N, C-alpha and C positions, 0 to 999 in steps of 0.2 A: 504494500500500500504506500503510495507516494503522498506524503503529508508534510505540512509545515512550510516555512519560508526560509530559504537559504539565499542570503544576499550574494551576488556575484558581480562580475564585471565583463562587459563586452569590450574587447581590445580594439586598437586602432585599425586592425585588419577585418573587424567584424566577427571575430571568433568569440564564442561563449564557451567557457569551461563549465561543463555540467558539474554542479557541486557534488562532492564525494558522497554526501548523504543520500543523494538521488542516483548518482552514477552506478554505484555498486548494485543497487536494487534493480535498476533498469537492465544493466548488462546480465545479471544473474537470471532474472525472470524472463527477459525478452530478447536479449542479444543487442548488438551494437547498431543495428539499422533502425533509423527513425524517419518519420515524415514530419517535416517542419512547415507550418503554415499559419494562416489566420483566416477568420471569416470577415472581420471588420478592418483589419490593418491596425487596430489600436494596440494590440499586443500579440505576442508570438505564442503559438500552441506547438508543443513538442509531443508527438505521439510515438510510442514504441510501434514498430511496424505491425506487430501482431494486433495491437489495439486498433490501428488505422484500418487494417484489412477487415476486421469485424464491422467497422463503420461502413466500409464499402460493400460488404455483404448485405447489410441492412438496406443500404441505398439501392442496391440492385433490385430489391423487392418493390421499390417505389416506381410507379409508371414514369417513363422517360418524358412524357408530356407534362408532368407536374412542374409548375413554374418555380416552386420553392426548392425543389431538388436541383433544378438547373441553376438557380441563383447561388445556392450553396456550393455546387460543384465549380461554377465559374470563379467564385472567390477563392476557394481553397486551392484550386489549381493555378490561379493567377499568382498567388503568394507562395505556393508550396513547392517543395523539393524533397526528394528522398536523399537522406544524408547518412553517413556512417560516422560514428564516434571515432576520432583519431586515437592514437596511443596515449595521448595526454587527457583524453576524455573531452575533447573540444569538438564543436560543430561550427561551421561557417554559416551564419545567418544570411540567407539570400539578400542581395542588395535592395531589391524592391521592398521586401518586408522590413529590412533593417531601417530603411528611410521612413516608411509609413509608421512604424511602431516606435520611432525615436530610440533605437537600440544603440546606445553609445554610453560608455562609462558604467556607472553603478546601476544595476538592475536587481529586481527581486524575482527569484525563481520559486514559484509556488507549486506544491504538490496537490494535484486534484485527483486523487485516488489512483487512476491508471494513466495519467498524462501530466504534463507540466505546462504551466503558464509562465511566460517570461514578460515582465512588465518594466517599463521605464519607471523608476521609483517615484518620481514626481507625479506622473499620470495615475499610478496606483493609489497613492495617498489621496489625490483629488477625488478619484472614483469612490474610495472607501468612506471618506469622511465628508465629502461635499455633494457629489452627484448621486450616489446610491448608498446612503447610510442604511444600516440594518435597523428595521423598524419593528414596532410591536406586531404589525400585521405579518411580517416575515416570521416572527416567533410563533404566532398563532398558526400560520400555514404549516410550519414544520412540526408543531405539536400534534397535528393530525397524523403524522407518520411516527409518532412516539419519540420525537427528538426534542 
């Protein structure tokens, strides 16, 4: 299970070293191949390839004429690339995605159960505390699931 926040850094060449707390789990459970993408361009999503293949399997069941499916695929493919962790546990974030998501310098790498989210720290802070704070309604909605 990928969980928590591991601060990291995107270097001048656009490489992100996957934090050791996540890297060992990803490599052990899934292997070194990843699909790196985004839907909105606001942040980077890092999927172990096995997780991404399961998403593609589910998408295959959605009719090809479905406009939501097409919009999703257009975006993840526009930003996406299949990458392999190098020997130091780094990935090169694709240029288009790096620019859209402001991936430079200090970033936050969040574990989201079976994938990682990489955020520009300033954008993440703004989202968490200004744009989308956790509300009482959120708490009530989750309580319906016993959380």
